[in-house]
N, C-alpha and C positions, 0 to 999 in steps of 0.2 A: 353831815348828810348832804348829798347833792340834791339840788332843786329838781322838781318834777318836770320843769321846762328845759333842763339842760340837755346837751347833745348826748351824753351817755344814757340819760333816761329815754330819749327819743329812740336811740339805737336799740335799747333793751325792749321797748314796746314793739318796735317793728319785728325784731327777732322772735319775741314771744308770740306775737299775733301770727306771723308767718308759719312758725312751727305748729301752732295750734290748728290753723287751717289745713295744713298738709296732712297732719296726723288724723284729723277728723275725716278728710276725704279718703285717706287710706282705710280707716276703720269702716267707713260706709261701703266702700268697694268690697271689703271682706265680709261685711254683714249681708250685702246683697248676694254675694256668691253662696254664702251659707243658706240664706233664705231660699234662693232659687233651687238649691239641692233638696230642700225640704218641701218644695212645691208651693212656696209662698209667692204671692203677687208682689210687684214692686211697691204698690201702695201699702201692703201689709208690712213688708220689710222696713219701709221708710217710717211708718208709724211706730213700729217696735223700736227702731233705732233711736228715735227721738223720745222714747219713753224711759230711757235710762238717765238717772240723775248725773252719772259721769259724763255722758254725752252733752246733756243740756248745760252743765256747768263749764265744761271745757269750751263749748260753743260760746257761752257767756264771756269767758276770758278773751277768746279771740275777737269776738264782736266788740266788746267794751274797749279793748286796747286799740282796735282799728278806728272806732268812732272817736275816741279821745285824741288819737293822733292826727287823723285826716279830716275830722269834722268837729274840731274842738270848739268852734264858734256856734255850732248848732245847739239846740236845747238838749238833744240826746248826748252829744259830745260833752257838754258841760256837766250833765248828770253823771256820766261814767267817769269824769275826771275828779269827782268829789272824793275826799279822803274816806268818808264813811262808806261810800259805795265800794270803793276798792278794798277797804278792810273787810267788808262783808264777803266779797268775792274770795279774798284770801282765806277766810274761815270756811267757806264752802269747799274750796279746793283742799284744805287740810283734812276735812272730814272725808272727802272722796278718797284721798290717799290712805288715811288711817283705817277706815272701814274695809276698804278693799284688801289692803295688805295684812290686816289682822284677821279678818273674817272670811273673805271671799277668795283670796288668791289660792288657797289650798284646794279649792273645789275645781280648778281648771288646770289643764296641762297644755300649754301653748308652745308653738314652735314657729320659727321663721318670722315672716312679716306680721303675723298675728301677735307674736310675743313682743315685737318692737312697738306696735301700736298700743298694746296693753301697757307696756312699761312706760311709755311717754304719757299716756292719759292718766294713769293712776299713781305714778311716782315722780317722773322728771318734771312734768309741767306743774304739778302742785308745789314741788320744791323750788322751781324756777320762779313761779309767781310769788311765793313767799319771799324769796330773795329780792325780787322787784319791789315788793311792798316795803321791806326793811330799808332798802337803799333810796327809794325815790318817792314814796308817798309821804306828803307832809304829815308831821306828827303833832299831837297835843291838842287836837280839836274835837275829840270824840266824847260823847256823853255816855254815862254808865247805863242809861236806858236804851241806847242804840241797839244792842243785841236782841231786844224784844221785837223790834221792827224787822231785824234781819231774819228772824225765824219765819217770817211770812212765806218766803220762797220754799224752804223745805216742807213747811206745813201744807202749802197748796199742792206741792208735788205729791206728798203722801195721800192727800184726798183724791187727787187725779189718779194715782196708781191703783188705789183700792176701788175706785168707781169703775175704772176701765177694766180692771181684773174681774170684777163682779159681772161685767157685761160680756167679756170675751174669754174669760177663763185663763188669762195669761198674765203673769206677774213678772216684772223685770228682775227681781231679786228673790232668792229663796226665803229670806227672813220676812218677806211680805206676802208669801204665798198662803192665802187664806184657806185654800182647799186642802193643803197639806198640814197646816198648823192650827187653823181655827182663828177666829177673830181675837180671842182673849190673848193668845200668845203673840199674834201679829201686833196688836196694840201695845203690848209690853215691849216688844222689840223696837217698835217705832218710838216709844217713849225713851228708850235707852239711846237711840240714835239722836233724837232731838236734844237730849241731855248732853251728848257729845258736842253737838253744835254750840250749845251755851258755854261749855267748858272752853272750847277753842276760841269762841268769840271774846270771852272775858280774858283769856290769855293774851289775845291781840290787844285788847284795851289796856292791859297792864304794860304790854310792850310799847304801845303808843305813848303812854304817859312817861315811861322811863326814857324812851328815845326823844320825846318832846323836851324833857328837862335837859338832856345833853345838847340838843339842838339850840335851846335858848342860851 
């Protein structure tokens, strides 16, 4: 396995971060155009844009890689360079790709630039980040209890989405729509998704241990 400070790792970080930023900007432009057609203000469009777990997680990828590459000596850069943090992000991205392609993709029919942005955010970038994790993130240092801490981000996102939805009547994903499904079904759906997070997290833990043994 190549070390995380190697030239190939640096190149991979730059390419992943740059791709992430470009696709996020493209998706924001598309969202703004759609929001404007629906009569939404720029503030409303922006708030809705950053209320999607997909957008937040892809932003996390681009931001974390940028910080670890160009601000590695800062506290934030050091934080995002940790193996446990990068593994958690890999798990988040895997769930983004899995939930969308299994559950949500059939609900939309996209074309052109909208399809390109969607494909990168939900399929290519999760796969590319997983490849980055396999090749360049140091292995063998993760604890079995780490996934419990990694659940904090999706759990807080769930609380935010339900609270914001209750106030504004808008939910980012149909399986979280309390008005259509009711709280009982939404909580059940949320529990299934959180279970998916744990499954992917522990799959990464097993991969970390297996690759760590090979590295040693």
